[in-house]
C-alpha positions in Angstrom: 13.6 -21.1 23.2 10.9 -22.9 21.4 7.7 -21.4 20.1 4.4 -22.6 21.7 2.4 -23.8 18.7 -0.9 -23.2 20.3 0.0 -19.6 21.2 1.2 -19.0 17.7 -2.0 -20.4 16.2 -4.1 -18.3 18.6 -2.1 -15.2 17.6 -2.5 -15.9 13.9 -6.2 -16.5 14.4 -6.5 -13.3 16.3 -4.7 -11.4 13.5 -7.0 -12.9 10.9 -10.1 -12.0 13.0 -8.8 -8.4 13.3 -8.2 -8.2 9.6 -11.6 -9.6 8.8 -13.3 -7.1 11.1 -11.3 -4.2 9.6 -12.4 -5.2 6.1 -16.0 -5.5 7.1 -15.9 -2.0 8.8 -14.1 -0.5 5.8 -16.7 -1.9 3.4 -19.6 -0.7 5.6 -18.1 2.8 5.8 -17.6 3.0 2.0 -21.1 1.6 1.2 -22.7 4.2 3.5 -20.9 7.3 2.2 -23.1 10.0 0.7 -22.0 11.4 -2.7 -21.1 14.7 -1.0 -19.0 13.0 1.7 -17.2 10.9 -0.8 -16.4 14.0 -2.9 -15.1 15.7 0.2 -12.8 12.8 1.0 -11.6 12.7 -2.6 -10.9 16.4 -2.8 -9.1 16.1 0.6 -6.8 13.4 -0.8 -6.3 15.5 -4.0 -5.2 18.4 -2.0 -2.5 16.2 -0.3 -1.1 15.0 -3.6 2.6 15.5 -4.1 3.7 18.8 -5.7 5.8 17.4 -8.6 4.4 18.0 -12.1 1.8 15.3 -13.0 3.7 14.7 -16.3 6.8 13.5 -14.4 7.2 10.1 -12.8 7.1 10.0 -9.0 10.3 10.1 -7.0 9.8 6.4 -6.2 9.5 5.5 -9.8 12.7 7.5 -10.6 14.5 5.6 -7.8 13.3 2.3 -9.1 14.5 3.2 -12.6 17.9 4.1 -11.2 18.2 0.8 -9.4 17.3 -1.1 -12.6 19.8 0.9 -14.6 22.6 0.1 -12.1 21.6 -3.6 -12.1 21.8 -3.7 -15.9 25.3 -2.1 -15.8 26.6 -4.4 -13.0 25.2 -7.5 -14.8 27.1 -6.6 -18.0 24.0 -6.8 -20.1 22.7 -10.1 -18.7 19.8 -8.3 -16.9 16.8 -7.4 -19.1 
């Protein structure tokens, strides 16, 4: 089955138009926030933060470090 080039182009153009509109709406929303509302949003995100101690790396960072360590071991010192 072959792709219809014009349909793909139309889809890509639609995706770009949607992305552009979302960006404009996001910028408009942020530019029109009052200081009180922006503080409320910030504090809401702060309350949702993970519960690990802030002096420790995130679980994602720990996982990335483990993968890099395994790559170093499997590459016999040629990695890094």
